[in-house]
Structure formats: structure tokens, C-alpha cells
C-alpha positions as CSV (number, residue, x, y, z in Angstrom):
1,M,84.9,82.9,105.9
2,A,88.7,83.0,106.6
3,E,89.8,79.7,108.0
4,T,93.0,80.6,109.8
5,L,92.4,84.1,111.1
6,G,88.7,83.6,111.5
7,P,88.6,83.7,115.3
8,A,90.9,86.8,115.5
9,L,89.3,89.1,113.0
10,P,85.8,90.6,112.7
11,H,83.5,88.8,110.3
12,D,82.8,92.0,108.4
13,L,86.5,92.3,107.6
14,Q,86.7,88.7,106.4
15,D,83.6,89.4,104.2
16,K,85.2,92.5,102.8
17,A,88.4,90.6,102.0
18,R,86.3,88.0,100.1
19,N,84.6,90.7,98.2
20,V,87.9,92.4,97.2
21,L,89.4,89.1,96.0
22,E,86.2,88.2,94.0
23,K,86.4,91.6,92.3
24,A,90.1,91.1,91.6
25,C,89.4,87.7,90.2
26,K,86.6,89.0,88.0
27,A,88.9,91.9,86.8
28,R,91.9,89.5,86.4
29,T,94.0,91.8,88.5
30,P,96.7,90.1,90.5
31,I,97.5,91.8,93.8
32,A,100.7,92.3,95.8
33,V,101.1,93.9,99.2
34,A,104.0,95.4,101.2
35,E,103.3,95.6,104.9
36,S,105.1,97.1,107.8
37,C,102.9,97.9,110.8
38,T,100.4,95.1,110.0
39,G,103.1,92.5,110.1
40,G,101.7,90.3,107.4
41,L,98.1,90.3,108.6
42,L,96.7,91.6,105.3
43,S,98.7,88.9,103.4
44,A,97.4,86.2,105.7
45,L,93.8,87.4,105.4
46,L,94.0,87.5,101.6
47,T,95.4,83.9,101.5
48,D,92.8,82.6,103.9
49,I,89.9,83.1,101.5
50,P,89.2,79.8,99.7
51,G,88.4,79.8,96.0
52,C,89.9,83.2,95.2
53,S,93.1,83.6,97.1
54,H,95.1,82.6,93.9
55,I,94.7,86.3,92.7
56,F,97.0,87.3,95.6
57,E,100.4,87.1,94.0
58,R,102.7,87.9,96.9
59,G,103.2,89.8,100.1
60,F,106.3,91.5,101.5
61,V,106.6,91.9,105.3
62,T,109.1,94.7,105.7
63,Y,108.9,95.7,109.3
64,S,112.4,97.1,109.7
65,D,113.8,100.1,107.7
66,Q,116.5,97.8,106.3
67,A,113.9,95.3,105.1
68,K,112.1,98.1,103.2
69,C,115.4,98.9,101.5
70,D,116.6,95.3,100.9
71,L,113.3,93.7,99.8
72,L,111.5,96.6,98.1
73,G,114.4,98.8,96.9
74,V,113.3,101.8,99.0
75,D,116.1,104.3,98.8
76,R,117.7,104.6,102.3
77,A,117.9,108.3,101.9
78,I,114.1,108.5,101.6
79,V,113.7,106.5,104.8
80,D,116.3,108.6,106.6
81,D,115.0,112.0,105.4
82,C,111.3,111.4,105.5
83,G,111.0,108.6,108.2
84,A,109.7,105.1,107.6
85,V,106.2,106.2,108.4
86,S,105.7,108.8,105.6
87,R,103.9,109.4,102.4
88,E,107.2,109.0,100.5
89,V,108.1,105.7,102.0
90,A,104.6,104.3,101.5
91,I,104.7,105.2,97.8
92,A,108.2,103.8,97.4
93,M,107.1,100.6,99.1
94,A,104.1,100.2,96.8
95,R,106.2,100.8,93.7
96,G,108.9,98.4,94.9
97,A,106.3,95.7,95.5
98,L,104.8,96.2,92.0
99,D,108.3,96.1,90.4
100,R,109.1,92.8,92.2
101,A,105.9,91.0,91.7
102,E,103.8,89.5,88.9
103,A,100.9,91.8,89.9
104,D,98.9,94.5,88.3
105,L,98.2,96.3,91.6
106,A,100.3,96.8,94.7
107,L,99.3,98.2,98.1
108,S,101.6,99.3,100.9
109,I,101.0,100.0,104.6
110,T,103.5,101.7,107.0
111,G,102.6,103.2,110.3
112,F,102.8,103.3,114.1
113,A,100.4,100.6,115.3
114,G,101.5,101.2,118.9
115,P,103.5,103.8,120.7
116,P,106.6,104.8,118.7
117,G,109.8,103.2,119.7
118,E,112.5,104.9,121.7
119,G,113.9,107.8,119.6
120,D,111.0,107.8,117.2
121,D,109.0,111.1,116.9
122,G,106.0,109.3,115.5
123,E,102.3,109.6,116.3
124,E,100.6,106.5,117.6
125,G,97.9,105.4,115.2
126,L,99.4,107.3,112.2
127,V,99.4,105.0,109.1
128,H,100.2,105.7,105.5
129,F,98.9,103.7,102.6
130,A,99.8,103.7,98.9
131,C,98.4,101.8,96.0
132,C,99.8,101.8,92.5
133,S,99.0,100.0,89.3
134,K,101.0,98.8,86.3
135,G,99.1,101.4,84.4
136,G,100.8,104.1,86.5
137,S,98.0,105.3,88.8
138,M,99.0,106.1,92.4
139,T,96.8,106.8,95.4
140,H,98.1,107.7,98.8
141,L,96.1,107.9,102.1
142,E,97.2,109.2,105.5
143,C,95.1,108.0,108.4
144,H,95.2,109.0,112.1
145,Y,93.5,106.2,114.1
146,G,94.6,107.5,117.4
147,K,95.6,105.6,120.5
148,E,93.6,102.4,119.7
149,G,96.3,100.0,120.7
150,R,98.3,97.8,118.4
151,Q,95.3,95.5,117.6
152,G,92.9,98.3,117.1
153,V,95.2,100.2,114.7
154,R,96.0,97.0,112.8
155,I,92.3,96.1,112.4
156,A,91.5,99.7,111.3
157,A,94.5,99.6,108.8
158,L,93.2,96.3,107.3
159,N,89.8,97.8,106.8
160,T,91.3,100.9,105.1
161,A,93.6,98.7,103.0
162,L,90.7,96.6,101.7
163,N,88.7,99.7,100.9
164,L,91.5,101.1,99.0
165,L,92.1,97.9,97.1
166,E,88.4,97.7,96.2
167,Q,88.4,101.3,95.0
168,E,91.5,100.7,92.8
169,I,90.3,97.4,91.4
170,G,87.1,99.2,90.4
171,A,89.0,102.0,88.7
172,L,91.0,99.5,86.7
173,A,88.0,97.5,85.6
């Protein structure tokens, strides 16, 4: 069970994180993540699992558009043309994380956890995920969680992210 986030997250989510990390350890597949709307929750969850958190190589919390560009090398034109919450940016974030980490698999999350900010045309609960591997595979998911509130969307996004990681680790093994 996760030690730090334990009281805040559902037990099934913690169990799923442990399962993903155990599979990554068995497959010797280091993981990196690039998070926006989840604000580092996935990174925190993956580092809270004793005995197998070492397979988590690093996490990037890139909440602002500029952070996505500075830390992950996302082209500013992609952010401006497509929007920070888009398929294109999610893919660029995952690729940027993979290029900047000693990992074999990188997952990104970008979305609107709560109501979009002033001037944003976004849909509350819209989240894009991308997962890429050193071998070149790329998977993208677009989820519409609805108006679940920030916590509800973030929990749902964590669940989806863990499912996607598990699927991709299985494909690499």
C-alpha cells in the first residue's frame, strides 16, 4: 500500500500502481511520466510503492504551457496551434519525456481537470494521454470524464494512466 498518498487515494488505485510497477520490474522497463493536469500525482503514487519504485526513472510536472516547452521540448507552435490539451501536445510531451529520461517507456497526461481557465475553450474533464517506447511504439487515448470536479477527473486520469502503462508494458514484454 502507498505510504504517503494512502489516505487520499482509493485502495484499488494503489493496488493497480503496485501491479504496474511489479510488471515493469519483471520486464526491466524503466518508466518516465510527464504530467500536467494531474500535477505530479502519478509520480507521487509510483514512488510511494515500496520495493519496486526504483523502476520509476523520473517525472516531469509541466503544468504551464511554458514548462511543457522548456522541460520537454514541446514546440511552442504545437501548443499555440493545437492547444495544450490536445493529442499533438500529449504525444510531444511523451516523446520529450522519453528523450530526456533513462527510461524505456514514457507516459504523458494533459487535460482540463476542472473548469477551463479564463479564455480557454476547453471541455471540463477532457484528458489526453500518450505513451511511447524506445522501440518506437506510440499510443494515444482521449478521455471525456465529464464534470467530475478536479479530484474526480484526476483520480479517473490516474486509473487510465495506470491501465495504459500496464498495457504498454505487456506489449513490450
